[in-house]
PDB file of N, CA, C and O in Angstrom:
ATOM      1  N   UNK A   1     153.235  -1.155  98.689  1.00  0.00           N
ATOM      2  CA  UNK A   1     151.931  -1.509  98.171  1.00  0.00           C
ATOM      3  C   UNK A   1     151.409  -0.468  97.200  1.00  0.00           C
ATOM      4  O   UNK A   1     151.879   0.669  97.175  1.00  0.00           O
ATOM      5  N   UNK A   2     150.441  -0.866  96.410  1.00  0.00           N
ATOM      6  CA  UNK A   2     149.859   0.077  95.456  1.00  0.00           C
ATOM      7  C   UNK A   2     148.644   0.744  96.095  1.00  0.00           C
ATOM      8  O   UNK A   2     147.803   0.081  96.702  1.00  0.00           O
ATOM      9  N   UNK A   3     148.568   2.055  95.949  1.00  0.00           N
ATOM     10  CA  UNK A   3     147.470   2.819  96.540  1.00  0.00           C
ATOM     11  C   UNK A   3     146.532   3.269  95.431  1.00  0.00           C
ATOM     12  O   UNK A   3     146.974   3.740  94.383  1.00  0.00           O
ATOM     13  N   UNK A   4     145.229   3.120  95.670  1.00  0.00           N
ATOM     14  CA  UNK A   4     144.240   3.612  94.714  1.00  0.00           C
ATOM     15  C   UNK A   4     143.154   4.381  95.455  1.00  0.00           C
ATOM     16  O   UNK A   4     142.927   4.171  96.647  1.00  0.00           O
ATOM     17  N   UNK A   5     142.490   5.273  94.730  1.00  0.00           N
ATOM     18  CA  UNK A   5     141.423   6.090  95.306  1.00  0.00           C
ATOM     19  C   UNK A   5     140.219   6.037  94.372  1.00  0.00           C
ATOM     20  O   UNK A   5     140.349   6.178  93.156  1.00  0.00           O
ATOM     21  N   UNK A   6     139.050   5.831  94.962  1.00  0.00           N
ATOM     22  CA  UNK A   6     137.794   5.860  94.206  1.00  0.00           C
ATOM     23  C   UNK A   6     137.339   7.329  94.152  1.00  0.00           C
ATOM     24  O   UNK A   6     136.387   7.730  94.821  1.00  0.00           O
ATOM     25  N   UNK A   7     138.049   8.108  93.340  1.00  0.00           N
ATOM     26  CA  UNK A   7     137.917   9.568  93.325  1.00  0.00           C
ATOM     27  C   UNK A   7     136.483  10.101  93.212  1.00  0.00           C
ATOM     28  O   UNK A   7     136.138  11.041  93.927  1.00  0.00           O
ATOM     29  N   UNK A   8     135.630   9.532  92.334  1.00  0.00           N
ATOM     30  CA  UNK A   8     134.268  10.100  92.210  1.00  0.00           C
ATOM     31  C   UNK A   8     133.475  10.097  93.517  1.00  0.00           C
ATOM     32  O   UNK A   8     132.571  10.914  93.691  1.00  0.00           O
ATOM     33  N   UNK A   9     133.803   9.187  94.435  1.00  0.00           N
ATOM     34  CA  UNK A   9     133.068   9.102  95.693  1.00  0.00           C
ATOM     35  C   UNK A   9     133.724   9.879  96.830  1.00  0.00           C
ATOM     36  O   UNK A   9     133.265   9.820  97.971  1.00  0.00           O
ATOM     37  N   UNK A  10     134.790  10.604  96.522  1.00  0.00           N
ATOM     38  CA  UNK A  10     135.470  11.419  97.528  1.00  0.00           C
ATOM     39  C   UNK A  10     134.554  12.544  97.993  1.00  0.00           C
ATOM     40  O   UNK A  10     133.871  13.169  97.182  1.00  0.00           O
ATOM     41  N   UNK A  11     134.539  12.805  99.319  1.00  0.00           N
ATOM     42  CA  UNK A  11     133.709  13.890  99.860  1.00  0.00           C
ATOM     43  C   UNK A  11     134.554  15.106 100.247  1.00  0.00           C
ATOM     44  O   UNK A  11     134.060  16.012 100.919  1.00  0.00           O
ATOM     45  N   UNK A  12     135.815  15.132  99.830  1.00  0.00           N
ATOM     46  CA  UNK A  12     136.694  16.288 100.023  1.00  0.00           C
ATOM     47  C   UNK A  12     136.918  16.656 101.479  1.00  0.00           C
ATOM     48  O   UNK A  12     137.012  17.837 101.814  1.00  0.00           O
ATOM     49  N   UNK A  13     137.004  15.655 102.348  1.00  0.00           N
ATOM     50  CA  UNK A  13     137.186  15.957 103.773  1.00  0.00           C
ATOM     51  C   UNK A  13     138.617  16.372 104.086  1.00  0.00           C
ATOM     52  O   UNK A  13     138.860  17.098 105.050  1.00  0.00           O
ATOM     53  N   UNK A  14     139.573  15.907 103.266  1.00  0.00           N
ATOM     54  CA  UNK A  14     140.956  16.312 103.469  1.00  0.00           C
ATOM     55  C   UNK A  14     141.752  15.466 104.446  1.00  0.00           C
ATOM     56  O   UNK A  14     142.909  15.777 104.729  1.00  0.00           O
ATOM     57  N   UNK A  15     141.151  14.393 104.972  1.00  0.00           N
ATOM     58  CA  UNK A  15     141.873  13.555 105.939  1.00  0.00           C
ATOM     59  C   UNK A  15     143.141  12.952 105.332  1.00  0.00           C
ATOM     60  O   UNK A  15     144.189  12.918 105.977  1.00  0.00           O
ATOM     61  N   UNK A  16     143.042  12.479 104.093  1.00  0.00           N
ATOM     62  CA  UNK A  16     144.198  11.841 103.465  1.00  0.00           C
ATOM     63  C   UNK A  16     145.329  12.847 103.240  1.00  0.00           C
ATOM     64  O   UNK A  16     146.503  12.516 103.406  1.00  0.00           O
ATOM     65  N   UNK A  17     144.970  14.069 102.865  1.00  0.00           N
ATOM     66  CA  UNK A  17     145.992  15.098 102.662  1.00  0.00           C
ATOM     67  C   UNK A  17     146.652  15.481 103.978  1.00  0.00           C
ATOM     68  O   UNK A  17     147.863  15.695 104.036  1.00  0.00           O
ATOM     69  N   UNK A  18     145.852  15.565 105.031  1.00  0.00           N
ATOM     70  CA  UNK A  18     146.397  15.930 106.341  1.00  0.00           C
ATOM     71  C   UNK A  18     147.389  14.874 106.819  1.00  0.00           C
ATOM     72  O   UNK A  18     148.396  15.196 107.450  1.00  0.00           O
ATOM     73  N   UNK A  19     147.097  13.608 106.512  1.00  0.00           N
ATOM     74  CA  UNK A  19     147.938  12.507 106.985  1.00  0.00           C
ATOM     75  C   UNK A  19     149.078  12.178 106.045  1.00  0.00           C
ATOM     76  O   UNK A  19     150.133  11.727 106.492  1.00  0.00           O
ATOM     77  N   UNK A  20     148.890  12.395 104.746  1.00  0.00           N
ATOM     78  CA  UNK A  20     149.829  11.848 103.777  1.00  0.00           C
ATOM     79  C   UNK A  20     149.863  12.668 102.492  1.00  0.00           C
ATOM     80  O   UNK A  20     149.492  12.184 101.422  1.00  0.00           O
ATOM     81  N   UNK A  21     150.312  13.916 102.614  1.00  0.00           N
ATOM     82  CA  UNK A  21     150.262  14.812 101.458  1.00  0.00           C
ATOM     83  C   UNK A  21     151.302  14.478 100.382  1.00  0.00           C
ATOM     84  O   UNK A  21     151.238  15.008  99.273  1.00  0.00           O
ATOM     85  N   UNK A  22     152.262  13.595 100.710  1.00  0.00           N
ATOM     86  CA  UNK A  22     153.222  13.176  99.683  1.00  0.00           C
ATOM     87  C   UNK A  22     152.566  12.250  98.659  1.00  0.00           C
ATOM     88  O   UNK A  22     152.949  12.226  97.490  1.00  0.00           O
ATOM     89  N   UNK A  23     151.576  11.493  99.118  1.00  0.00           N
ATOM     90  CA  UNK A  23     150.938  10.491  98.255  1.00  0.00           C
ATOM     91  C   UNK A  23     149.636  11.015  97.652  1.00  0.00           C
ATOM     92  O   UNK A  23     149.346  10.765  96.482  1.00  0.00           O
ATOM     93  N   UNK A  24     148.844  11.748  98.460  1.00  0.00           N
ATOM     94  CA  UNK A  24     147.532  12.207  98.008  1.00  0.00           C
ATOM     95  C   UNK A  24     147.535  13.697  97.713  1.00  0.00           C
ATOM     96  O   UNK A  24     148.296  14.454  98.316  1.00  0.00           O
ATOM     97  N   UNK A  25     146.683  14.116  96.785  1.00  0.00           N
ATOM     98  CA  UNK A  25     146.437  15.539  96.562  1.00  0.00           C
ATOM     99  C   UNK A  25     145.016  15.705  96.052  1.00  0.00           C
ATOM    100  O   UNK A  25     144.378  14.731  95.652  1.00  0.00           O
ATOM    101  N   UNK A  26     144.522  16.929  96.064  1.00  0.00           N
ATOM    102  CA  UNK A  26     143.202  17.220  95.520  1.00  0.00           C
ATOM    103  C   UNK A  26     143.325  17.622  94.055  1.00  0.00           C
ATOM    104  O   UNK A  26     144.254  18.335  93.673  1.00  0.00           O
ATOM    105  N   UNK A  27     142.388  17.162  93.245  1.00  0.00           N
ATOM    106  CA  UNK A  27     142.328  17.621  91.859  1.00  0.00           C
ATOM    107  C   UNK A  27     141.572  18.955  91.804  1.00  0.00           C
ATOM    108  O   UNK A  27     141.267  19.543  92.841  1.00  0.00           O
ATOM    109  N   UNK A  28     141.275  19.424  90.599  1.00  0.00           N
ATOM    110  CA  UNK A  28     140.625  20.731  90.447  1.00  0.00           C
ATOM    111  C   UNK A  28     139.233  20.778  91.067  1.00  0.00           C
ATOM    112  O   UNK A  28     138.721  21.851  91.384  1.00  0.00           O
ATOM    113  N   UNK A  29     138.627  19.605  91.236  1.00  0.00           N
ATOM    114  CA  UNK A  29     137.289  19.532  91.836  1.00  0.00           C
ATOM    115  C   UNK A  29     137.354  19.257  93.339  1.00  0.00           C
ATOM    116  O   UNK A  29     136.344  18.932  93.964  1.00  0.00           O
ATOM    117  N   UNK A  30     138.565  19.393  93.915  1.00  0.00           N
ATOM    118  CA  UNK A  30     138.773  19.088  95.335  1.00  0.00           C
ATOM    119  C   UNK A  30     138.414  17.651  95.687  1.00  0.00           C
ATOM    120  O   UNK A  30     137.864  17.375  96.753  1.00  0.00           O
ATOM    121  N   UNK A  31     138.736  16.746  94.776  1.00  0.00           N
ATOM    122  CA  UNK A  31     138.578  15.316  95.035  1.00  0.00           C
ATOM    123  C   UNK A  31     139.972  14.705  95.173  1.00  0.00           C
ATOM    124  O   UNK A  31     140.913  15.122  94.499  1.00  0.00           O
ATOM    125  N   UNK A  32     140.090  13.717  96.050  1.00  0.00           N
ATOM    126  CA  UNK A  32     141.393  13.104  96.290  1.00  0.00           C
ATOM    127  C   UNK A  32     141.864  12.271  95.091  1.00  0.00           C
ATOM    128  O   UNK A  32     141.109  11.475  94.532  1.00  0.00           O
ATOM    129  N   UNK A  33     143.110  12.474  94.718  1.00  0.00           N
ATOM    130  CA  UNK A  33     143.738  11.643  93.692  1.00  0.00           C
ATOM    131  C   UNK A  33     145.140  11.264  94.179  1.00  0.00           C
ATOM    132  O   UNK A  33     145.663  11.849  95.128  1.00  0.00           O
ATOM    133  N   UNK A  34     145.729  10.284  93.516  1.00  0.00           N
ATOM    134  CA  UNK A  34     147.079   9.859  93.874  1.00  0.00           C
ATOM    135  C   UNK A  34     148.089  10.794  93.214  1.00  0.00           C
ATOM    136  O   UNK A  34     148.114  10.946  91.992  1.00  0.00           O
ATOM    137  N   UNK A  35     148.908  11.407  94.040  1.00  0.00           N
ATOM    138  CA  UNK A  35     149.975  12.269  93.542  1.00  0.00           C
ATOM    139  C   UNK A  35     151.156  11.417  93.080  1.00  0.00           C
ATOM    140  O   UNK A  35     151.740  11.655  92.023  1.00  0.00           O
ATOM    141  N   UNK A  36     151.491  10.420  93.896  1.00  0.00           N
ATOM    142  CA  UNK A  36     152.516   9.443  93.524  1.00  0.00           C
ATOM    143  C   UNK A  36     152.359   8.230  94.418  1.00  0.00           C
ATOM    144  O   UNK A  36     151.829   8.337  95.524  1.00  0.00           O
ATOM    145  N   UNK A  37     152.815   7.077  93.951  1.00  0.00           N
ATOM    146  CA  UNK A  37     152.760   5.866  94.759  1.00  0.00           C
ATOM    147  C   UNK A  37     153.803   5.959  95.875  1.00  0.00           C
ATOM    148  O   UNK A  37     154.837   6.604  95.706  1.00  0.00           O
ATOM    149  N   UNK A  38     153.530   5.311  97.020  1.00  0.00           N
ATOM    150  CA  UNK A  38     154.500   5.340  98.125  1.00  0.00           C
ATOM    151  C   UNK A  38     155.849   4.770  97.681  1.00  0.00           C
ATOM    152  O   UNK A  38     155.911   3.749  96.996  1.00  0.00           O
ATOM    153  N   UNK A  39     156.920   5.445  98.083  1.00  0.00           N
ATOM    154  CA  UNK A  39     158.257   5.027  97.682  1.00  0.00           C
ATOM    155  C   UNK A  39     159.108   4.564  98.850  1.00  0.00           C
ATOM    156  O   UNK A  39     160.234   4.102  98.661  1.00  0.00           O
ATOM    157  N   UNK A  40     158.573   4.688 100.055  1.00  0.00           N
ATOM    158  CA  UNK A  40     159.338   4.235 101.225  1.00  0.00           C
ATOM    159  C   UNK A  40     158.375   3.856 102.344  1.00  0.00           C
ATOM    160  O   UNK A  40     157.158   3.982 102.205  1.00  0.00           O
ATOM    161  N   UNK A  41     158.933   3.397 103.438  1.00  0.00           N
ATOM    162  CA  UNK A  41     158.115   2.887 104.547  1.00  0.00           C
ATOM    163  C   UNK A  41     157.220   3.963 105.142  1.00  0.00           C
ATOM    164  O   UNK A  41     156.073   3.699 105.502  1.00  0.00           O
ATOM    165  N   UNK A  42     157.753   5.181 105.244  1.00  0.00           N
ATOM    166  CA  UNK A  42     156.962   6.267 105.830  1.00  0.00           C
ATOM    167  C   UNK A  42     155.740   6.584 104.972  1.00  0.00           C
ATOM    168  O   UNK A  42     154.641   6.784 105.488  1.00  0.00           O
ATOM    169  N   UNK A  43     155.947   6.627 103.659  1.00  0.00           N
ATOM    170  CA  UNK A  43     154.838   6.936 102.755  1.00  0.00           C
ATOM    171  C   UNK A  43     153.815   5.804 102.721  1.00  0.00           C
ATOM    172  O   UNK A  43     152.615   6.047 102.593  1.00  0.00           O
ATOM    173  N   UNK A  44     154.293   4.567 102.836  1.00  0.00           N
ATOM    174  CA  UNK A  44     153.366   3.443 102.894  1.00  0.00           C
ATOM    175  C   UNK A  44     152.559   3.485 104.187  1.00  0.00           C
ATOM    176  O   UNK A  44     151.359   3.212 104.192  1.00  0.00           O
ATOM    177  N   UNK A  45     153.234   3.831 105.283  1.00  0.00           N
ATOM    178  CA  UNK A  45     152.545   3.879 106.570  1.00  0.00           C
ATOM    179  C   UNK A  45     151.491   4.983 106.580  1.00  0.00           C
ATOM    180  O   UNK A  45     150.377   4.761 107.055  1.00  0.00           O
ATOM    181  N   UNK A  46     151.819   6.172 106.063  1.00  0.00           N
ATOM    182  CA  UNK A  46     150.819   7.241 106.094  1.00  0.00           C
ATOM    183  C   UNK A  46     149.683   6.955 105.109  1.00  0.00           C
ATOM    184  O   UNK A  46     148.556   7.405 105.314  1.00  0.00           O
ATOM    185  N   UNK A  47     149.980   6.204 104.035  1.00  0.00           N
ATOM    186  CA  UNK A  47     148.905   5.782 103.123  1.00  0.00           C
ATOM    187  C   UNK A  47     147.914   4.880 103.848  1.00  0.00           C
ATOM    188  O   UNK A  47     146.702   5.000 103.668  1.00  0.00           O
ATOM    189  N   UNK A  48     148.447   3.972 104.673  1.00  0.00           N
ATOM    190  CA  UNK A  48     147.575   3.085 105.452  1.00  0.00           C
ATOM    191  C   UNK A  48     146.774   3.868 106.481  1.00  0.00           C
ATOM    192  O   UNK A  48     145.614   3.551 106.743  1.00  0.00           O
ATOM    193  N   UNK A  49     147.394   4.895 107.067  1.00  0.00           N
ATOM    194  CA  UNK A  49     146.670   5.732 108.031  1.00  0.00           C
ATOM    195  C   UNK A  49     145.546   6.482 107.328  1.00  0.00           C
ATOM    196  O   UNK A  49     144.449   6.624 107.868  1.00  0.00           O
ATOM    197  N   UNK A  50     145.828   6.960 106.122  1.00  0.00           N
ATOM    198  CA  UNK A  50     144.798   7.662 105.348  1.00  0.00           C
ATOM    199  C   UNK A  50     143.665   6.710 104.981  1.00  0.00           C
ATOM    200  O   UNK A  50     142.491   7.077 105.028  1.00  0.00           O
ATOM    201  N   UNK A  51     144.036   5.468 104.611  1.00  0.00           N
ATOM    202  CA  UNK A  51     143.019   4.463 104.292  1.00  0.00           C
ATOM    203  C   UNK A  51     142.097   4.249 105.486  1.00  0.00           C
ATOM    204  O   UNK A  51     140.879   4.166 105.328  1.00  0.00           O
ATOM    205  N   UNK A  52     142.674   4.160 106.673  1.00  0.00           N
ATOM    206  CA  UNK A  52     141.889   3.927 107.891  1.00  0.00           C
ATOM    207  C   UNK A  52     141.046   5.153 108.259  1.00  0.00           C
ATOM    208  O   UNK A  52     139.949   5.018 108.801  1.00  0.00           O
ATOM    209  N   UNK A  53     141.563   6.343 107.962  1.00  0.00           N
ATOM    210  CA  UNK A  53     140.883   7.574 108.384  1.00  0.00           C
ATOM    211  C   UNK A  53     139.792   8.013 107.423  1.00  0.00           C
ATOM    212  O   UNK A  53     138.913   8.786 107.804  1.00  0.00           O
ATOM    213  N   UNK A  54     139.829   7.538 106.192  1.00  0.00           N
ATOM    214  CA  UNK A  54     138.879   7.993 105.172  1.00  0.00           C
ATOM    215  C   UNK A  54     137.444   7.660 105.575  1.00  0.00           C
ATOM    216  O   UNK A  54     137.112   6.486 105.741  1.00  0.00           O
ATOM    217  N   UNK A  55     136.583   8.677 105.736  1.00  0.00           N
ATOM    218  CA  UNK A  55     135.215   8.407 106.228  1.00  0.00           C
ATOM    219  C   UNK A  55     134.329   7.679 105.222  1.00  0.00           C
ATOM    220  O   UNK A  55     133.316   7.089 105.598  1.00  0.00           O
ATOM    221  N   UNK A  56     134.705   7.719 103.946  1.00  0.00           N
ATOM    222  CA  UNK A  56     133.896   7.027 102.945  1.00  0.00           C
ATOM    223  C   UNK A  56     134.603   5.789 102.376  1.00  0.00           C
ATOM    224  O   UNK A  56     134.126   5.172 101.424  1.00  0.00           O
ATOM    225  N   UNK A  57     135.743   5.439 102.973  1.00  0.00           N
ATOM    226  CA  UNK A  57     136.461   4.195 102.650  1.00  0.00           C
ATOM    227  C   UNK A  57     136.748   4.029 101.155  1.00  0.00           C
ATOM    228  O   UNK A  57     136.518   2.963 100.583  1.00  0.00           O
ATOM    229  N   UNK A  58     137.250   5.091 100.539  1.00  0.00           N
ATOM    230  CA  UNK A  58     137.547   5.012  99.103  1.00  0.00           C
ATOM    231  C   UNK A  58     139.044   4.839  98.821  1.00  0.00           C
ATOM    232  O   UNK A  58     139.452   4.709  97.667  1.00  0.00           O
ATOM    233  N   UNK A  59     139.852   4.837  99.877  1.00  0.00           N
ATOM    234  CA  UNK A  59     141.293   4.638  99.710  1.00  0.00           C
ATOM    235  C   UNK A  59     141.613   3.174  99.936  1.00  0.00           C
ATOM    236  O   UNK A  59     141.198   2.576 100.928  1.00  0.00           O
ATOM    237  N   UNK A  60     142.360   2.606  98.997  1.00  0.00           N
ATOM    238  CA  UNK A  60     142.699   1.183  99.087  1.00  0.00           C
ATOM    239  C   UNK A  60     144.207   1.024  98.970  1.00  0.00           C
ATOM    240  O   UNK A  60     144.810   1.420  97.973  1.00  0.00           O
ATOM    241  N   UNK A  61     144.810   0.440 100.003  1.00  0.00           N
ATOM    242  CA  UNK A  61     146.240   0.181  99.993  1.00  0.00           C
ATOM    243  C   UNK A  61     146.432  -1.322  99.838  1.00  0.00           C
ATOM    244  O   UNK A  61     146.070  -2.109 100.712  1.00  0.00           O
ATOM    245  N   UNK A  62     147.003  -1.690  98.716  1.00  0.00           N
ATOM    246  CA  UNK A  62     147.190  -3.101  98.386  1.00  0.00           C
ATOM    247  C   UNK A  62     148.540  -3.554  98.939  1.00  0.00           C
ATOM    248  O   UNK A  62     149.585  -3.005  98.589  1.00  0.00           O
ATOM    249  N   UNK A  63     148.498  -4.562  99.805  1.00  0.00           N
ATOM    250  CA  UNK A  63     149.744  -5.082 100.360  1.00  0.00           C
ATOM    251  C   UNK A  63     150.447  -5.953  99.329  1.00  0.00           C
ATOM    252  O   UNK A  63     149.843  -6.851  98.743  1.00  0.00           O
ATOM    253  N   UNK A  64     151.712  -5.682  99.118  1.00  0.00           N
ATOM    254  CA  UNK A  64     152.490  -6.537  98.222  1.00  0.00           C
ATOM    255  C   UNK A  64     153.549  -7.252  99.063  1.00  0.00           C
ATOM    256  O   UNK A  64     154.394  -6.616  99.692  1.00  0.00           O
ATOM    257  N   UNK A  65     153.488  -8.548  99.062  1.00  0.00           N
ATOM    258  CA  UNK A  65     154.434  -9.333  99.840  1.00  0.00           C
ATOM    259  C   UNK A  65     155.601  -9.761  98.949  1.00  0.00           C
ATOM    260  O   UNK A  65     155.412 -10.147  97.795  1.00  0.00           O
ATOM    261  N   UNK A  66     156.775  -9.686  99.495  1.00  0.00           N
ATOM    262  CA  UNK A  66     157.982 -10.008  98.728  1.00  0.00           C
ATOM    263  C   UNK A  66     157.951 -11.451  98.223  1.00  0.00           C
ATOM    264  O   UNK A  66     158.490 -11.744  97.155  1.00  0.00           O
ATOM    265  N   UNK A  67     157.325 -12.353  98.983  1.00  0.00           N
ATOM    266  CA  UNK A  67     157.360 -13.774  98.616  1.00  0.00           C
ATOM    267  C   UNK A  67     156.681 -14.055  97.281  1.00  0.00           C
ATOM    268  O   UNK A  67     157.110 -14.938  96.538  1.00  0.00           O
ATOM    269  N   UNK A  68     155.618 -13.304  96.973  1.00  0.00           N
ATOM    270  CA  UNK A  68     154.920 -13.617  95.728  1.00  0.00           C
ATOM    271  C   UNK A  68     155.123 -12.549  94.659  1.00  0.00           C
ATOM    272  O   UNK A  68     154.444 -12.558  93.632  1.00  0.00           O
ATOM    273  N   UNK A  69     156.058 -11.626  94.898  1.00  0.00           N
ATOM    274  CA  UNK A  69     156.314 -10.600  93.899  1.00  0.00           C
ATOM    275  C   UNK A  69     157.817 -10.364  93.764  1.00  0.00           C
ATOM    276  O   UNK A  69     158.413  -9.643  94.564  1.00  0.00           O
ATOM    277  N   UNK A  70     158.419 -10.971  92.757  1.00  0.00           N
ATOM    278  CA  UNK A  70     159.870 -10.867  92.594  1.00  0.00           C
ATOM    279  C   UNK A  70     160.344  -9.444  92.310  1.00  0.00           C
ATOM    280  O   UNK A  70     161.522  -9.136  92.486  1.00  0.00           O
ATOM    281  N   UNK A  71     159.430  -8.577  91.872  1.00  0.00           N
ATOM    282  CA  UNK A  71     159.807  -7.203  91.560  1.00  0.00           C
ATOM    283  C   UNK A  71     159.748  -6.286  92.785  1.00  0.00           C
ATOM    284  O   UNK A  71     160.156  -5.126  92.727  1.00  0.00           O
ATOM    285  N   UNK A  72     159.236  -6.826  93.889  1.00  0.00           N
ATOM    286  CA  UNK A  72     159.075  -6.004  95.090  1.00  0.00           C
ATOM    287  C   UNK A  72     160.430  -5.552  95.610  1.00  0.00           C
ATOM    288  O   UNK A  72     161.319  -6.367  95.853  1.00  0.00           O
ATOM    289  N   UNK A  73     160.575  -4.253  95.775  1.00  0.00           N
ATOM    290  CA  UNK A  73     161.849  -3.699  96.216  1.00  0.00           C
ATOM    291  C   UNK A  73     162.084  -3.945  97.714  1.00  0.00           C
ATOM    292  O   UNK A  73     163.224  -3.996  98.174  1.00  0.00           O
ATOM    293  N   UNK A  74     161.006  -4.093  98.448  1.00  0.00           N
ATOM    294  CA  UNK A  74     161.143  -4.387  99.877  1.00  0.00           C
ATOM    295  C   UNK A  74     161.467  -3.150 100.693  1.00  0.00           C
ATOM    296  O   UNK A  74     161.864  -2.117 100.153  1.00  0.00           O
ATOM    297  N   UNK A  75     161.293  -3.267 101.979  1.00  0.00           N
ATOM    298  CA  UNK A  75     161.629  -2.205 102.907  1.00  0.00           C
ATOM    299  C   UNK A  75     162.897  -2.616 103.645  1.00  0.00           C
ATOM    300  O   UNK A  75     163.020  -3.754 104.096  1.00  0.00           O
ATOM    301  N   UNK A  76     163.830  -1.693 103.764  1.00  0.00           N
ATOM    302  CA  UNK A  76     165.064  -2.009 104.464  1.00  0.00           C
ATOM    303  C   UNK A  76     164.746  -2.303 105.926  1.00  0.00           C
ATOM    304  O   UNK A  76     163.743  -1.827 106.457  1.00  0.00           O
ATOM    305  N   UNK A  77     165.599  -3.084 106.572  1.00  0.00           N
ATOM    306  CA  UNK A  77     165.335  -3.545 107.930  1.00  0.00           C
ATOM    307  C   UNK A  77     165.186  -2.399 108.927  1.00  0.00           C
ATOM    308  O   UNK A  77     164.478  -2.532 109.925  1.00  0.00           O
ATOM    309  N   UNK A  78     165.847  -1.284 108.662  1.00  0.00           N
ATOM    310  CA  UNK A  78     165.765  -0.184 109.627  1.00  0.00           C
ATOM    311  C   UNK A  78     164.513   0.674 109.424  1.00  0.00           C
ATOM    312  O   UNK A  78     164.287   1.616 110.183  1.00  0.00           O
ATOM    313  N   UNK A  79     163.712   0.369 108.430  1.00  0.00           N
ATOM    314  CA  UNK A  79     162.503   1.156 108.180  1.00  0.00           C
ATOM    315  C   UNK A  79     161.267   0.270 108.093  1.00  0.00           C
ATOM    316  O   UNK A  79     160.377   0.525 107.282  1.00  0.00           O
ATOM    317  N   UNK A  80     161.207  -0.756 108.913  1.00  0.00           N
ATOM    318  CA  UNK A  80     160.041  -1.639 108.917  1.00  0.00           C
ATOM    319  C   UNK A  80     158.783  -0.866 109.321  1.00  0.00           C
ATOM    320  O   UNK A  80     158.824  -0.012 110.206  1.00  0.00           O
ATOM    321  N   UNK A  81     157.692  -1.173 108.673  1.00  0.00           N
ATOM    322  CA  UNK A  81     156.420  -0.558 109.028  1.00  0.00           C
ATOM    323  C   UNK A  81     155.868  -1.299 110.241  1.00  0.00           C
ATOM    324  O   UNK A  81     155.716  -2.520 110.213  1.00  0.00           O
ATOM    325  N   UNK A  82     155.577  -0.569 111.284  1.00  0.00           N
ATOM    326  CA  UNK A  82     155.103  -1.196 112.532  1.00  0.00           C
ATOM    327  C   UNK A  82     153.761  -1.862 112.326  1.00  0.00           C
ATOM    328  O   UNK A  82     153.208  -2.439 113.262  1.00  0.00           O
TER     329      UNK A  82
END
């Protein structure tokens, strides 16, 4: 899925970094930004955990389903997101 952050409304709590530092990082103003989009099941899962943990709900993880997106690479069967 695609992850986005409403950076101007970030309160710099650091929850997303604590949960998912591969995807999120702080910019020079200590606001959360996307370091890179999730590339595997683990990164997608921690992005969702960060979305749930964010106290100001500015993290958005967009679910992409293989059925309606022919470009979706999919998750291998051994790395399904619970």
